[in-house]
C-alpha positions, 0 to 999 in steps of 0.5 A, a space after each residue: 665270773 659274775 659281771 659284778 665280780 668283772 667290775 670289782 676286778 677292773 676297780 682292783 686293777 684300777 686302784 693298783 695302777 694308780 697306787 703304782 704311779 704314785 709310788 714311782 713319783 715318790 720313790 725317785 726323780 723323773 728321768 726323761 723316759 718318765 717324763 715322756 710316759 707321763 706326757 703321753 698319759 691321759 689324766 681324767 678331767 672330773 673325777 668328783 673329788 676336788 683334790 684329785 682333780 686339781 692334782 691332775 689339772 696341775 700335773 697336766 698343766 706342768 706336762 703339756 709344757 715341759 721339755 728336756 730341761 724339765 728333768 733337771 728343773 723337776 730333780 731340783 725340785 725333788 731334792 728342794 721338796 723331799 730332802 731339803 737343806 738338811 739343818 733340821 727336820 722342818 726344812 722339807 716334806 720328809 717322805 718318812 711316816 716316822 718324821 710326822 708321827 714321832 715326838 721329835 721328828 725322828 726316822 726309823 721310829 714306831 711307824 717304821 716297825 709297824 710297817 715292817 711288821 705289816 709287810 711280814 705279815 702279809 709276806 711281802 718282802 721290801 726287795 732292793 728298797 733300802 730306805 726305811 719301810 715307812 717311806 711314802 713310796 712303800 706304804 703306796 706300794 703296799 696298797 698296790 700289791 694288796 689291790 692286786 691280790 684282791 683282784 687275783 683272789 676274786 678272779 679265782 672265786 676266794 671271796 674270803 681272801 678278797 675280803 681279808 685283804 680289803 680289810 688289811 687295806 682299809 686298816 692300812 690306810 687308816 692307821 698309816 697314810 691318813 694318819 700323816 699324809 695331811 701333814 706331809 702333803 702340806 709341807 709338799 705344797 710349801 716347799 715345792 716350786 714346780 706345778 708338778 710337785 704341788 699337783 703330786 701332793 693334791 693328788 696323792 692326799 685326795 686319792 688316798 681320802 677317796 680310796 679309803 671311802 671306797 673300801 669303807 663302802 665295799 666293805 660296808 656292803 659285804 658286812 650288811 649282806 652278811 
């Protein structure tokens, strides 16, 4: 592989790791093992993106003083932030695209059908996942899986496949993630009480915006070269 390809593979792997981390944090509450793993991680201090930097800073500040009881505190805040008291569709940061893009804020609407179609078109199955396909965790995992596919295509020299995978990710980010994350993360900041979920809101929003710009730049350079 050329030096440029090696760098691109490294970039795709880094993107996959970040999307995988974000997906896991939205999928379920942090348990004791996950908390220890997070405390052992080294977060970047200056990425150049203000939201990402603030997100990492808030996560770091929470994790450096976290202890065993923090698992309970985070579980309570997870419920408060993403489930709420269930009275109406405005009492939490519901982690489903349909809630934010349907007229009556209902689950299992058009957005879910679109994401499901995208998964099928890319031969991806939801496995043991039992929630709607437009859950934020599954949308982030889609980006993770496609970044991994891009890295695999680059390793074997299949540039056309790599470009197609990048285009799929750019379209998905624009049509789905960036279409509703600003609203959901605003609600996260409104309902969450811990620096952990406040930081996660900033991190996922900033990273998704930054990554969309990276995808644009990569594909623009490809199209100019062509």
